[in-house]
N, C-alpha and C positions, 0 to 999 in steps of 0.2 A: 683311365677309361671309363671306369664305373661312374664318374661325375659326368662324363659326356653323355654317356648311356642314359642316365637319369634326365639329362636335358632333352634326349632324344625322345624319351617316353613323354616328357611334358609337351613337346612339340606336337606329338601324336595326339594327346588329349585335347589340344587346342585346334586340332584339324590341319596342322602344318605337316609336311613331309618329315617325318622323324630322324632329323640329324642334329646332333649335339656336338659342341666344340669346347674345349677348355686349354687355356694357355698357361703354362708352368714355367716359372723362373728356375732353371736347372740348379743354380748355386744353392738354393735354400728350399727348393721344392714349394715355393710359395705359389699359390693360385692366383694369378692376375686377373683372370677374367675367364668367364664360361657362359655360353649362350646356346640358343637353338635357332632353328629356321624360324623366320618371322615374315615370310614373303605374304602370306594372306593377311596377317595382322595389319602390316605396314603398307600394303599394297605396292611393295617395292620389290622389283623382281632380283635386286642384288642382294637382298636380306638373308643370306645364307649365313648358317651358324659360324662358319670359319671368319667370314669377313666381319660378322658383328663382334666375335670374340677377339679378333686381331685389333680392331679399332679400340674397343675397351681396354684392352691391354696397353695399347700405346698411350691411351690416356693417363692409365694408372702409372706408368713409368715416366711420362713426360717426353716421350720420345718416339719417333716412329720406327726406329731401330730396335727390333726384338731380338737382338743378338743375345745368346745365353738362355733361350727359351725353347721350350718344346710345346708343339701344337698337337693335342690329341683330338681326334675327331672320328666318329662312328662310321663315317662313310668316306671312301677315297675322294679327295677334293677334285671339283671340276676345274676346267680351264681358268674361269674367272677367279676362284679362290686360290688356285696355285699361283696365278699372277700376283695376287695380294701376299701371298707367303713369300715369293721371291723378293717383291718390294719390300717388304718389311723385314728382310734379311733373317728370317727364322732358320735356324740352322738344323732343325730335326722336326720330323712330321711322323706321327705315329697314327694310323688308322685302323678301323676295324673290319668292315666289309669292303671288298672291291667292288668297283663300279664299272662293269664292262661296257656299258652305254656312254658314259662321259667321264670316266676317270683320267685325270690328268697327272697321276703320279705312277704311271706304267700300265694301266690297262688298255687306254685306247692311245693316249700321248704320254710322254713323261717330260712335262715342262719343269718339274722340280729338280731334275738333274740334267736339263739340256745344257750341252757343252757350250752353246753360244750365248748363254745368258749370263749376266754378271754375278749372280749368286746361284748357288745350288744347295739343296737341303739333303740332309741323310733321310732316307724313307724307310719306315718299317711298317709293313702291312699285316693284318691277320690278328691284331690283338683283340680279343673277345670277338672274333669274327662272327661265330654262331649267334650270340645274343644281339650283336649289332644288326646283323642281317635279318634275324628273326623279327626285330620290331619294324623293319621295312616291310617284309612279306606280310605280316599280319595287318599293318596299315592299308596297303594296297588291296589285300584280299577284302577287308572289310569294305572298301570303297566300291568293290566290284559286286557285292552281294546286292541283291534286289532290295528296294527301299523298304519293303515290308519286313524283310528279317533284320533290317538294321534298327527298326523301332519307329520308322517314319511312315505316316500313312501313304499308301500307294494311290496315285491318282489314276483313274480310268478315263475312258473317252466320254462316260456319261457325267463325269465331274466337271468337264471342261465348260467354261462359259461361251456362249456364242449366241 
């Protein structure tokens, strides 16, 4: 989770919502892939940390089935990412902070353990929840501050062209 948290911090520095993910092969604890949110960078609404890490891990293993792997992610997966987890057959997901607005691992819905789906993942939430949540809170607090306090020049009506 520390590596996922480092990815989340890098995402924040790049102006992305700070979420990081790491896929680890359980048998030897080998890190198969790690990534962070890249929606702004790629202009792709699906460029979530989990989805990118899952795709990279599948390429590393040469198979779409990520059986025997654990996904560590700093924020509870959304429905899109939960779908990717189910489709990749990832058996275990460990997340840091819960997402009460869009979480699909129990907070809003529980797609990862839905009895009608063909695959279910074991879910553990709350690992490093404080630091994982803090990076999100700090990121959004900085975005809400007036431009002047962020170091950007603040425009006034007198500055407008017209």
